[in-house]
N, C-alpha and C positions, 0 to 999 in steps of 0.2 A: 835713251831710250833707256818709263817708266820707269822699294827696292830694286825695279830699279830704284825705288824709294817708297815713301808712305802714301799719303793722300794723292800726291801728284802722280805717282805711279798708277794708283787705282784709277785716276781720271783718264790717264792715257790708255790703259788696258781697256777700260770701258768704252772709250771712244773708238779704239781700234776695232773691237769686236762689233760695235754697232755699225761702223763703216763697212766692215766685212759682211755683216748681215744684209745691209742694203744692197751691196754688190751681189751677194749670193741670191737674194730674192729676185733682183732685177735680171739675173742670169736665167731665171726660170721662165721669163716672159715668152720667148720665142716658142718653146715647147707647149706652154700653156695656151698661147694664142691660137695655135693650130686647132686644138680641140674646141676652144671657145668660139672662134671666129668662123669656122667652117659653115655653120648653120645660123650664124648670128646676124643681127641687123647691119645695115651699111655703116651706121655710126661707129666710129672707132672707139673701142673700150678704153677707159682710163684706169690708171693705177694710183694707189695712195699707200705710202709706206710710213709706218710710225709705231707708236707704243699705245697699247690699249689703256685708256684712262678709266672708263666706266662701262658697265654692261647692264642692259635691261632687256630681257627677252632676246630677240634677234637683232637688237640695235646696239651698236658699239660707238663710243666716242674714242676716236683715234687721234693722237697728237704726233705730228711730224717732228723731226729733229730741228726744223727751222721755226717751230712754234705754232704752225698752222694746225687747226683742228678740223676733223671731218666726221660727220654723223654717217655711220655705215650701217645700212640695213641689209642683213644677209638674207638672200632669197631662199625659199624653201628647198629649191633644187640646186642650191649652190654647191660647188665642189670644195670640200674642206680638207686640206692636207697639212700635216705637220712635218717639219724638217728639223735637222740638227744644225747648230751654229756652224757656219762655214760651208754647209752643203750648197752646191752650185747647180744641181739638176734635181728633177723630180724622182730620179732613181732612188728607191728606198724610202720615199716619202710615205707616211702612213695616214689613213683617214682618221679624223677625230670628230668628236661631238662638240657642238657649240657650247654645251653645258660645261665642257672641260676647260674652256678659255677663261683666263684670269687677267685681272688688271696687272700690268707690267709685262705681259707677253708682247712680243714683236709680231706685227702682221703686215702682210701685203694684201690689200683689198683691190679686186679688179672687177669692173663692171661699168654701168652707165651712170654718169654724173647727172644730177638734177640741174635744172636751170639756175638755181641759186648758187651753184658752185660750192656749196658747203655741205652737201649730202651726196651719198653714193649708194646705188642699189647694186650690191656685190653678187656676182655669179660665181666668184672664186675667192677663196680666202686661204692664204698660206701663212702658217704661224710657226713661231719659235718660242718655246717656253722661256719665261724670264728666269726661272731657276736654272735651266740649262745654260743660258747665257752667263749667269753668275758663276757657274761651275767652270765654264770655259775661261772666264776672266781669271779665276784663280789659277788655272793651269798655265795660262799665258803669262801671268804675273810671275809664277815660279820659274817659268822658262826664261823670262827676261832676267830674273835675278841670277840664274845659273849661267846663261849663255849670252847675256847682253853686255855691252861695253860702250864707251863713248869717249869723246875728246874733241879737240880742235883739228880741223883739216889742215895738213901741211902740204900735201900734193895730191893731184888727181891725174891719172893716166888712162883716158878712155880707151886708147888702143890696146893697152895691156889689161884693161878691166880691173884696175886697182885704185884704192883710195888709201893714202897714208895719213894716219891721225897721230897726234901727240897725246900721251896719257901718262899717268903715274906722277911721281913727285917732280914738281917743277916743269912738267911737260917734256922731260928729257927722254922718256921711253917712247918708242914709236910702235905702232901696230899697222900692219899692212892688211887691208880688207880686200878680199877678192870678190868680185861681182860676177855672177853667172846670168844667163838669159832668164832664169827662173827667179832671180832676186827681185823682191818687191822694193821699189824705190819711190819714196814720197818726199814732198817738200812742203814746208809751211807756206800757206797762202799769204800774200802781202797783208799786213795789218791784223793777222789772226794769231791767236795763241792756242787754238783748238786743233787737236790732231784730226778730228773727224772732218775738218775743213782742209786738211792737207791734200795737196793735189798730186796726181801721178806725175812723176818726174823721170829724169834720166841721169846717167852718170856725168854727162858733160855739163849739167847744170850745177853740179857741186863745185864750189870754188875754195881755194885756200883761205883760211880764216873763218870758214863756216863752222858751225857746231853740228856734230853728227853723233847719232847713236846707231848701233848695228846689233843684230842678233844672229847668231850662227854657231858654227863649230870652230873652236880654236885648234891650232896645231899643238903638238906635244910641247914644243919649246915656247909657246905663247906669243910667237912673233907674227903669226898670221891668223886670219879668221875668214872662213868661207861663209859669206853672208846670205842669210835667208831673207832678211829685211833690213832696209836702211831708211832712216828718216833724218833729214837735214834742214838747216835753216840758217839765216844770217840775221843776227840780232844786235841790238845796241847794248853797250855795257856802260852803266852810269854809276857814279858814286859821288857823294857829297852831303852837305847839311840840308835838312828840310827847311824850306822857307815858309811853307804854309801847308796845312792839312784841311781839306774840305770833305768831311765824311758824308755830307748830304749829296755832293756831286761825285763822291768816290774818286777823288783825285789827291795827289801829292805833288807839290811843287818843290823841285830839288835844284840847287845850284850846282851844276855838274863841274867837277874839278878839272876836267880836261878842256872843255870849251869855255868855262867861266861864264856860262849863260844859264838862265833858269829853264828847266824843262818841266812841263806839266805832264805828270804820269797818271794815266787812268788805271785804276785797280778794279778788275772785274771779278765775277764769281769764279772765273777760271784762273785767277792769279793766286799765287801762294805768298803769304806774308808770314815771316818767321822772325824770331828774336833769339840771338845766341845768349847762352848763359855767360855772365861776365868772366867767370873763371876759364871757360872754354876759349872765349875770345882772347883773354890775356895769354893763355898758353900758346895759341897760334901766333900772337904778336911776338912773343918771346922767340919763337923759332924763326920768324921772319927777320927779327933784329939780328939773331945769331947767324943767319944765312946771308946777310947783306942785301936783304930785300927779296931773296928768292926762297920759296918754301923748302927747297931741297938743299940749301946751303951753297949752291953753285954761284958763280959770278953772274951778274946780270947780263942778259943777252938781248939782242934786238927782238922787238916784238914781231908777231906774225903779221902777214899782209893784211889781216882783218882787224888788227888792233887799233885802238884809238876810238874816237867818237862814233865811227861808222861800223865798228865791229869789235869783237872781244880780243884781248891780248892773249898771247900764248901763256900757258902756265898749267899748274896742277895743284893737287891738294898738298898740305904740309905733311911732314914726316911724323911718325908716332901715332898709330891708329887708336881710335877710341876702343873701349872694351866691348867685346861681343859684336854681333852683327855679321853680315856677309855682303859681298858686292862683287862687281866685276874684277876688282883688284885684290879681293880678300875672300878666300874660300870659306865656306861654312866650317865651324869648328874653332874659330878664334885666332888661328895663326895666320899672319899676313903672308902672302906669297913672296918669294924671294925678290928683293929689289923693289918692292912696291911701297908706296906711301899709303896713308889712310885714304879712304874714300870719303871725300867731303860731302857726298850725298848722305852718308851715314850721320855726319855731324848735323846736317839740316834735318834729317829724319827725326833725330832725337830732340831738336829744338822745338819749343812750343809754338803753335800758331797764334797769331794775334790779329787784331782788327785795326783799322785806321784810327779808331778812338784811342788806341794805346800809343800812338805816335804823337810826338810834339815838335813844335818848331825848334830847330837847333839840333835835333837828333841826327846822327850820321847813319846813312844807309847805303847799301850796295844793291843795284837793280840790274837784272837782265830783262830786256824789253824788246818789243817790236817797234818799228817806226810807226808814229801816229798818222792820222789822216791829214794833219796840217803841220807846218813847220813849228818846231818848239814843243811838240807833243810826242808821247810814246804810250804804249800799252804794256803794263807789267806782266811778265811771266813769273818772276820770283823777286820778292823784296826781302832783304835781310837787314834787320836792325841789330843794335847792340854790337856794332863793329868798330867802335871808336878806337880801341887799342890797335886793331889790325890796320886801319887806315893810317894811323900815326906811324906805324912801322913801315908800311909800304902800300900805297894805294893800288899800284899796278898789280902787285903780287896778290893782293886781296881780291881784286877783281878777277884775276886769273883763276883763283880757286873756284869762284862761283861759276865762271865760264866752263871750266872743266867738269864741274858738278852739274851742269845744265842738264835738264831732263825735259823730254816732250811731255806736255800735259794738256789739260783742257777738256771740257766736256762734262765734267761731273757736277760742277757747281758746289756751293757750300764752302767756298774757300775763306781765307782769312780776311779778305777785303770786304768792304761794304758796298753794296750796289743800290742805286736809287730804287725806291718802291714805286 
C-alpha cells in the first residue's frame, strides 16, 4: 500500500476514496429514507451511485463504477445535499444548487426508477465535489507515503491481533503490525487487481506468504506499527522470457522459469508495465552477484510458505538506495534510515512506463499477477522489463524484490498496457 509510489499509488488512492465515498453515501440511506418514505408511495425507492458525466438542465448522465449509466432527472422539489469525502451521515451536510453541480462530481441519486431501468426520477441527490475528492486523494497519498509500509507476511496471530511482515534488505527485517477493532482490513477479490473491488476481510484470512501493505503509526524503534488500514492479497510471481506478444488481445505469453510452462498474462488498463534502465538493472545484478543471490549479501535462506509458483518468495530490495525520494524505509530528506535498504518501489517509480508494443519475443520480464480465470492464465498487476542482468544473477532474489515492492493499485486506468477497443 499506494509513493507509496507513482501512477499505481494514484490509482490505489483514487480507488480507496471512491470506495469510501460509496460506503459513505450508502450509510446515509437509512436517515434519508425516513424523511423520504414516510409520505412516499408504496414502491420502494432505488438508489444509483456514480460520477456525473454530463449535465443538461435538471437531467444528469451518471456512470457507476461498474460502467452502467443512468439518466437522472432531478425533481423540482428534490432534496439536494452536499457532503465531504468520507462523511457518513447527513450531519453537517449543506444544501446546494443544481447549477453548482459539475461533471466529475460523485452523486447518489435516490427516487423512482422508470420502467426502462435506465432512467431515474430523483427526489434526493447527495453530492461530493470532484475537486474535494482530488484534494482528499492528495492528503491520503501523502499519508501513505509517510505512514505506509509493506512486505511479505511471515506470521499471523489472530488471538494477539498481530501480523508479522518481512521488509527491508533481503527481507531480513521484520515489522509487527498490531490490529485493533477499528482497523480497516480488506483483501483483493479473486481475479481482480482493483482496490475498489477489494472486499471486507478479517485478520484470520491473512496467511503467511501473502503480500500486505499497512498504514498507521510506527513505534519509536520502528519495530511495530499500530494499523489504521491493512490491505492484503495472495498473488503469483512469474519470471521468464516472452514467447509471444498480442497487443490486440492485450496479452503476453511467458515461459515461467519455475513451472517451465507457458502462462498467458492479460495486461489491463489497471496493470503497470515498466522497463528498467540498463545501468540500473546492471547495478542491481552486481549486488545480487556479490551477495550470493541475496540482495542483502546474506546467505540464501529457505523461501517463505508462499514462495514458488503459487506465491511470492520472501525477499526485499537491494542495498544502496537511489538518489532522492522517500518511502516507508527511507525518510524524506535523502538519508536512508538505519539498517534499511533502498525502496525498490522508488526504482520502479523512476522507471519509464511502456506499452505492450515495446515488448518483443525473447525479452525477459518479471511479473506480479493474480490467478486467471482459467488454468495457464494470469492477470498482471506489475510487469517489469529490462531485467535480464538481474535474472541472470538470481531469478528468485529478483522476484523477491518485486514482491516486496508490491503495491495495491487499480481503478485509474491509463496504464502502460494496451486494452482492446
